[in-house]
FIMI-61887 format. One record per residue: x, y, z of N, C-alpha, C in turn; residue in one letter. Coordinates in steps of 0.02 Angstrom, whole numbers, plus 50000, padded with zeros to 5 digits. Example, Ala and Ser with C-alpha at 12.3 -4.5 7.8 and 13.67 -1.06 7.14 Angstrom:
% FIMI-61887
506604971650390506154977550390506604983550390a506424988850354506844994750357506455000250394s
END
This chain:
% FIMI-61887
494744966853890494894960853853495524961753811x495964956853812496554957053770496384953953702x496884954453658496774951453592496604944053599x496114941753559495924934753560495914932153488x496114925953481496144922953415495704916753414x495304916153361494834910653356494864907553286x494634901453282494554898153217493874894653217x493364898753231492694895953240492194899053191x492434901153133491974903953083491494898553060x490854900253058490344895353040490054896452971x490084902752946489804904152880490074910852855x490064911552789490264917852757489774919352702x489504925452702488994927152653488974934652641x489054936752578488984943852560489454948452597x490074946352607490554950652642490504950252717x490064945952743489984945152815490244938352836x490574938152894490824931952923490464930652988x490184924652996489804922853055490254918553100x490314920653164490744917153212490324914553270x490484908553293490154905653352490664904453407x490414904153469490844902753527491414907653533x491244914153531491744919353539491524924153593x491584922353656491334926653711491774932753720x491464938053748491844944053766492024948553709x491684947953652491834952253594491354958153594x491624964153585491224970253589491014972653519x490434975753517490204978753455490684984253433x490864984253369491314989353343492054987553346x492224981853378492924979753382493224978753313x493854980553307494214979253246494434971953244x494424969153183494584962053174495104961353119x495554956553128496044954853076495974947453061x495884945952997495814939052975496434936852936x496624930652944497144927652904496854921552869x496864921552802496584915852766497104910452755x496904905252719497344899452712497974901052671x497964906652634498564908752597499034913052639x498814914752699499214919152741499074926452729x498584928152686498414935052672497984937952728x498084944352741497744947752796497154951752768x496584951152802495994955252785495774958952849x495444964652838495214968752893494464968152901x494234968852963493514968552975493324972153038x492664972353050492394975653109491774971953132x491694971353198491114967953226490504972453219x489984969953187489384973953178488784971053216x488874965153245488354962253288488694957453336x488514957953399488844953653449488324951153499x488334944653512487914941653562488284935653591x487994932453641488324926653671488364920853622x487894920553576487874914853531488224916053464x488204922353441488444923753373488774930553369x489334930853333489664937153317489684937853242x489484943853218489464945153146490004950253129x490424948553081491004952753062490914955152991x490994961652982490984964752916491704964752890x491844960952837492524960152810492604964852751x493034969852758493064975252708493344972752641x493774967952642494044965252580493604959652551x493034958352583492584953252559492764946352586x492304941652576492404934952602492514929752547x492644932052486492764927352431493374923052446x493334916652427493884911852432494114910552503x493684911852552493874910152621493744902752634x494244899352659494164892552684494044892952759x493424891952780493244893352849493654889252898x493814883052880494194878852926494904881352937x495164885052888495854887452893495884895052896x495374898152924495364905452933495434907153006x495964910853022496074913153090495784920153097x495424921353151495104927853163495374930553229x495664936453225495934939553285495534945853302x495254946153362494904952053386495394956453423x495484962553400496024966853424495834971153483x495204970753506494984974653564495104982053556x494974984553496495044991753482494594993453423x494354999553418493935001453361494345002053298x494005002453242494365003353178494615010553174x495275011253168495595017853169496015018853107x496135025253091496595026953036497135031553063x497755030953036498285035453057498185042353025x498365047453062498255054353040498895058453048x499055062352996499625066852999499565071752941x499945077252941499925081852884500145078652819x500505072852823500735069452763500175066252723x499555066552749498985063952711498885067652646x499015074152646498895078152586499335075852529x499025075152471499395072852412499415065252405x499085061552450499105054352448498445051452423x498485045052402497895041352378497845034952418x497255033652449497155027852492496515024152470x496455018052496495815014552488495375015952548x494815012452553494335014052605494565012652675x495055008052684495295006552751495955009952766x496155014652723496745018752737497395015852712x497375010752669497985007952641498155011752576x498805013052564498995017252506498865013852439x498645017852390498535015552322499005019052273x499445023352299499885027252255500585024552250x500705018452275501365015552270501855018052321x501635022352365502075025052417501975021252482x502435021952530502375018052592501755019852632x501525015352675500955016952718501125022852764x500605026452784500695032152828500835029552899x501375031852928501565030052996501475036153041x501045035453091500915041053135500685038453203x500915041453258500665039353324499935041353336x499685046053296498995048353305498525044053262x498065040653294497565036553260496885038153290x496365038253248495695039853273495185035053245x494665033953285494105029653266493735032753207x493635028753155493305031453095492565032853108x492285029953160491585031353175491485038453201x492035041653223491995048453247491605049153311x491535055253333491145056753393490615061753375x490005060853399489485065753382489655072653409x489505077653369489635084553389489045087153429x489185089753487488665092753528488335098453489x487675098153477487355103553439487475110453469x487545110853535487665117353566488355120053550x488815115653527489495117853511489565119853438x489045118653399489085120253327489035127753315x489425130053268489375136953245488975137053180x488605142453167488185142753108488615143353045x488455139452992488855139852930488795146752898x489365149652883489395156152850490015156552806x490055161652767490625163452724490635159152661x490765162552607490695160052540491295155652520x491145149852488491655145752456491565146352381x492085148252346492035149152273492215142652238x491765140252195491895134152156492105135752085x492035141952064492205143851996491675141951945x491085139551969490535137451926489955142251937x489735145651885489255151151893488595148951922x488335143251900487675141151925487695139451999x488285137852026488345136752098488505143252134x489035146652113489255152752147488735158252143x488415158952085487945164452076487255163152104x487015156852099486315155552114486215150752172x486705146552187486635141552241487275141352282x487465147052308488125147752338488245142952395x488855140352397489075135752449489425139752503x489265138352567489585141852622489945136852667x490415139252705490825134952747490395131452800x490475124952803490105121052852489435118352826x489275119752763488635117652734488675110552707x488095107352699488015100952666487585102252604x487895101952545487535103552483487645097952432x487155093352425487245087752380487135089452307x487405085352263487285085752192486845079752173x486245081052148485785075752127485865074852051x486055068852031486195067451961485795061451938x485935059251877485615053351848486115049451807x485925043451787486375039251747486555042851682x487195042951666487425046051605487555053551609x487375056751664487495063851671488205064951699x488505070551684489225071551699489375073551771x489105069851821489235071851890489955070751909x490285065651880490995064651896491425070451870x491275072751810491645078451783491525084751824x490895085651846490745091551887491085091051955x491085085151985491425084252050492165085652043x492475083151989493185084351978493325091851968x492885095251932492975102451922492925106251988x492455104252031492395107552096493035106552137x493305100352136493915099052173494495103252146x494545103852080495085107852049495035115252066x494425117852066494335125052067494135127952134x493885123952180493625126652243494165130352281x493975136052309494465140252345494095144852393x494465147552440494215152652484494555159252464x494185163752434494495170152413494845173452472x495495174552463495885177852516496185173052567x495975166652567496235161952616496425155352581x496725155752523496885149752484497345144952521x497795147652563498275143352598497955139252653x497355141052674497025137452729496485132652704x496535130552641496005126652611496275119852589x495885114552599496075107852577495445104152555x495545098752517494985094852490495095087552507x494565084152529494565076852536494075074152485x494325070152439493915067352386493855059852395x493245057352402493115050252413492665047652358x492885042552321492495039652267492345032452284x491705030452276491485023752293491215020152232x491465014152220491205010052165491345012752096x491905016352087492045019352022492425014351978x492295014251912492685010051867493415012351866x493855007951841494565009551838494685015851795x494295016551741494395022351697494235028851734x493695028851774493525034951812494045036251866x494285030951899494795031951950495425034951920x495625032451862496215035251828496085042451806x495465043851783495285050651763495365055451822x495095053651880495155058051938495875059251957x496265053851962496955054651985497365058651935x497305057051871497685060851820497465068051817x496815069251824496545076051821496835080351878x496845077551938497095081351995497855082251992x498205077151966498935077751960499115082951908x498795082651850498975087251795498795094451811x498255095351849498055102251867498455104951926x498845100651959499265102952014498925103452080x498295101252086497935101952149498015095852195x498305090452169498345084252209498735085352273x499215089852272499605091152333499175093852390x498595096452373498145099252424497515094952432x497545088752407496965084352407497155077652440x496695074952479496755067952503496235063952464x496465058852427496005054752387495905047952421x495285045752423495115038952447494685035752393x494895029852371494575026752313494345019652329x493735018152308493485011252309493255009652239x493595004952207493445003452137492834998852131x492554998852071491974994552059492144987252069x492774985452057492994978452065493154976752137x493184981752181493324980552252492684977952286x492764974652342492164972252378491694978052396x491054977452381490594982952397490584984752471x490734979852514490684981152586491194986252609x491754987052570492254992152588491964999152582x491434999852542491125006552533490805008952597x490645004452643490315006452704490785010052751x491435008852745491915012052789492215018252757x492205018652690492565023952655492335031052672x491685032652671491495039552688491665041352760x491655036452805491835037852875492585039152881x492975035352843493695036652842493835043652814x493485045452760493585052152730493415057652779x492875056952816492675062252862493115062452924x493405056752944493885056752998494505060752978x494735059652916495295063552889495125070952887x494515072552863494305079552857494265082852926x494005079352976493965082253043494655083653072x495135079253058495815080453081496105086753047x496035087252981496305093052945495965099552969x495315099152983494945105153001495055107253073x494995102553119494975104453190495635103453226x496115100053194496795099553223497275104253187x497205104753120497665108853081497355115553060x496745116953081496415123353069496315124952995x496195119752955496065120952884495315120952871x495125124252817494435123852793494425118352741x494025113152753494055107052713493395106052676x493465104752611492885102852570492925095352558x492385091752576492355084552566491865083152510x492095079552458491675077552402491605069952405x490985067452412490855060252416490455058152354x490745053752314490415051552252490495043852246x489975040052247489285041752241488925038652299x488515042452336488185039952396487655034652380x487415034452318486945029252299487275022352302x487895022052280488265015652282488415013752355x488525018752397488595017352469487955014252496x487385017252480486745014852507486585007952480x486775006552418486654999852391487074994652427x487694996452445488114991852485487804990752553x487514996052582487184995452647486584990752642x486214991352588485634986852578485864979652570x486414978552535486664971752525486864968652592x487194972452634487394969952700486784968752743x486304973352741485704972652782485314966352764x485284964852700484934958752678485304952552702x485974952752699486364947052722486284946052797x486194951552835486104951152907485404948852926x484934949452878484244947652892483834953352919x484064959652909483674965352932483044966152890x482524968752921481884969552887481934975252836x481784973952773481824979252722481224983852725x481324990052700480784994852694480754997252622x480705003652610480635006352541481195003952496x481015001252438481494998952387481984993852414x481834990652470482274985652498482814988252544x482834994952553483344997752598483134996752670x483624996252715483444995152786483125001252816x482745000252869482395005752901482855010852932x483485009052944483965013652974484375017452922x484155017452858484515021152806484565028552824x484015031452849484025038652866484555040052920x484545036252974485015037553028485725036153007x485825031252962486495029752939486775035452896x486355038052850486575043752810486695049852855x486265050852904486345056652949486995056152988x487205050053008487845049253043488425051953001x488365051052935488895053452890488825060952878x488235063052856488145070152836488245074952894x488015073052954488035077653010488745078653039x489225075153012489915076353034490205082553001x489865085352953490075091652923489845097452967x490195102952963489985108952999490565112753028x490395117353072490885121553107490775120753182x491315121453220491295120853292491545127353323x491195129653373491395135853406492105135153434x492475140653430493165141053455493645136753414x493425134253357493865130753310493895134753246x494485135753220494555139953160494355136253097x494445129653095494315125853034493575124353025x493415121252968492715119452953492725113452905x492185109752906492095104152859491455105552818x491535106152753490975107352707490895101152664x490285098952654490155092552623489755093252559x490005090252504489645089952440489595082552421x489055079152442488955072152420488615071952351x488835067252310488515066152245488025060352252x487405061352231486885056152236486595055052166x486715049152138486415047652073485715044752085x485225047552051484525045652062484315040252013x484145034252036483895029151990483285031651953x483285030951887482735033151844482585040651852x483095044551872483015051851882482455053451931x482355049251979481785049852026482005053552089x481775059752095481945063752155481625060952218x481105056852211480775054052269481055047252290x481575044952255481905038652274482165039452346x482185034152385482375034852456483035038452469x483535037352426484195040252441484185047852431x483995050552373483955057952368483425060852415x482875057152425482345059652468482595060652539x482915055652568483175056152636483755061052640x484175061152588484725065952586484465073052590x483915074452555483625081152556483385083252624x483165078552665482945080152733483535082152778x484115079152765484695080052810485115086052789x485155087452725485615092552699485255099352691x485645104252668485375111152663485335113352591x484955109552551484865111452482485065105852435x485105107352370485325102452321485495105952255x485975103152219486125105152150485865099452107x485375100852064485055095752023485305096251951x485535090751923485755090651854485175088851808x485165092051750484595091451703484785087251643x484375082151629484495078051570484335082051506x483845086651510483665090651452484235095151431x484545098651480485115102951463485705098851437x485805092951467486355088651445486245086451372x485615084951354485475082951285485575088651236x485565094851261485695100751219486435102251214x486855098251247487575099351246487815104751293x487405106551343487595111751390487935108651451x488525111051465488895108751525489075114951567x489015114451633488705109151672487935109751667x487595104051660486865104351649486475105251714x486585110851747486255112051812485555114651799x485065111151826484365113351822484265118751874x484195124851852484225130551898483625130751945x483025129751921482435130851963482355125752019x482475119252008482415114552065483025114552111x483565117952091484165118352134484065123652187x484405122652243484285127052300484875126552349x485085132152376485545132252432485215136152488x484995132452540484615135652594485035140452636x485685139552636486125143852677486465149252636x486285149852572486605154752529486565161752557x485985163552585485885170452609486375172252665x486645167152699487095168452755487825168852735x487965167852670488665168052649488795172752592x488295176752572488395181452517488165188352539x488275193252495488085200152511488695204452524x488575210352549489115215352556489675212852601x489525208952652490045206752698490475201052672x490225197452621490575191452599490735191352524x490265193552482490395193252410490335200352380x489725202152360489615208952334488905210952352x488795217252362488155219752388487565217652345x487655217652278487095216152234486985208652223x487415204452248487375197252235486695194252253x486425195352314485775192252330485215194452283x485215200852265484685203352222484755200852150x485375200352126485485197652059485255190452055x485415186352106485205179352107484445178852107x484115182852149483385182752152483085184652085x483365189752052483105192051988483205186751934x483775183451934483905178151884483405172451892x483275170351954482785165051965482095167251939x481885173251956481215175551937481165176251861x481665179151830481645180251757481665173551720x482065168851744482125162351709481465158351717x481155158751775480515155351784479985158151735x479965164751729479505167851682479685166051610x480335165851595480565164351527480385157251507x480425152451554480245145551537479495144951522x479085148951557478375149051541478265151551470x478635156651451478575159351383478805154251332x479345150651347479605145551301479075140051290x478745138051343478215133051337477635135651295x477465142051305476935145051266477125145351192x477755147151178477985147651109477965140751075x478085135451113478055128751084477345126951063x476845130351092476145128851076475895133351020x476005139851026475715144550978476215147150927x476855145750937477375148350892477665154950916x478305155850905478645161850929478385168150895x478155167650833477915173550797477285176550828x476925172550866476305174950896476415178150965x477035178250988477185181051054477195188651051x477055191651108477115199051113477845200951114x477975207351106478665209751107479005208251173x478655209151229478935207851294479095200451302x478645196051277478775188951282479365186851239x479445190051181480025188351139480675190251174x480665195551214481265197351253481415191951305x480905189251336481015183851384481275177551349x481045176351288481285170551250482035171451234x482225177551217482935178951205483335178451270x483035180551325483375179951389483525172551405x483045168051390483155160951403483765158451365x483805160251301484385158151261485035160851289x485035167451305485645170551331485845167551399x485345166351441485485163651508485805156751503x485515152351462485775145451458486435145151421x486515149451370487135149151331487715152951362x487565158351398488105162451425488225161251499x487685160351537487765159651609487845152351630x487375148051608487395140951628487965137351593x488015138051528488555134651491489235137251512x489685132651525490345134551549490835129151530x491445131051512491955126251494492155121951554x492345115751541492535111251595493165113751631x493575117551595494185120351625494125127851637x493515130351633493405137651642493265139051715x493715142551747493665144251818493465151551824x492825152751836492585159651840492625162251912x492885168251919492845171551984492135173851995x491975175752056491295178252069491175184652030x491685188752021491605194851981491425193051909x491735187851882491565185551814490835183251811x490625179251861489945176651863489435182351866x489555187251909489075192751915489075197151852x489655197751820489685201551757489265198251703x489315191651698488905187951648488165188351667x488025188051732487325188651754487025195251732x487395200651741487135207251720487095207651644x487545204251610487525204251537486875201151511x486685195451540486075192151516485445195751542x485485198751601484915202651625484795208851582x485335211151549485255217051507484845215851444x484685209451431484225207851376483535210651392x483355210851456482705213151477482725220651494x482175224051484482155231251502482185232151578x482415237851599482485239251670481815238651706x481265240251671480605239951703480405232951722x480705227751690480545220751706480955218051764x481475221751784481935219251835481725222151903x481175219651929480865222551988481215220652053x481665215852051481995213652113482665217052124x482825221652080483455225252085483325232452106x483805235452138483735242452160483915247152103x483675253352109483825258352059484565259452051x484925259452108485655260452105486005254552071x485725248452079486005242652044485935243551969x485345245551947485215246351876485645251951846x485705257351883486105262951858486845260951850x487075256551894487785254751894487955249151845x487505244251837487695238151800487265236651738x486665239351733486215237451678486425240851614x486585236751563486805239351498486395236251443x485815239151424485345236051378485625234051311x486135237351287486385235951219486905230351217x487065227351274487625222751275487475216151238x486855213851238486665207851199486125209851151x486245208851088485735210651039485275204751025x484675206351004484185201250987484385197750923x484155191550912484325187950850484125191950789x484575192350741484425195750679484545203250682x484725205950741484855213150746485525214750716x485615220950695486255223150667486765223450722x487395221350711487915221750762488105228950773x
END
């Protein structure tokens, strides 16, 4: 089919345009609309039948005069131009520049829907990515090709944490082969300016591709933005052989836009009003991360998911947990104590951590130190709860040491400056410092040679002790 032009729009609702008498239109076709002012809008066919064609209009359908709206079906999928010049640029969800510079001109264009990766062609995610944040690098390590979401809540600093990860993420020894794709959906103008200024001032923007959808932009544009971001990431990874970290914030706003479109289409709602295909839709996005055999590059994904009412069982974090390999959970309690980043250590998990740390990747004692910190902190929180009931003075000497360990762990290991970029050596040094609050006999997950080399009992004194 060649390009066809129609003026048969019958209705517009919630960013969707309904067309009648448009034969020969294929699902997924790219669409260009011209309104009565002569302005151009972009769209994509999301439902096609002999009687009705449904178009998703990325710029929204506000102020459309149906009688004076021309719709052109381009007989091609929605594509974005790709070139090395993407790095250092800022675009919207459909690939148009937001940085005041000219549009990207390139003969190479690819469908944003991507192509599914043959599972047999996937390589297992391995090798450590350093974020400079101790609670991630030390306890929930990120490895190349992994999908590791951040679960947050309203008012928690997930945007600041995401920006810090973008600024600091690196591959030790391979810094020149690393790039970041940062995609923000539904962000206020202040947050958008914060991200752009932060990346420019820190000097990392030259190695970052930014895609932004503002809160004032049509929500329907959010449906294309993560797919555009991952198309860019796949090009950088598998064409240019870079290791790419993709940060998507916030996937809850993406899912809400999906729900809005599903309701306008008349799809049957399920949990919380989300469509039944929410799981498969999220999987289409998340599963584009990974490594491919015989390809040097990789795509690592860190989606940010804000949990309504801090509910881990809400459909979006719940389904995300099934698809991804772990989670970083932010704690409202730590945030209320003024601790940044407020990472809740015990519910956080990186399922692939074991495959990217240890003697071959980080340091030989890293797995054992992480295991010991988890065990000691779990025991210490039990002691803290007991002290809240019976009082700290009634605790045994051993329990008072665990209480001191809790303070040291949260204040020295978890608490970290927003501009503090810790190397893994720094993180492990602080870990051993706080473990030294406890006697060697309590550190049962460490080897004798570890204790002999790193355990220094006098390094942190108990409250009230002489310096």
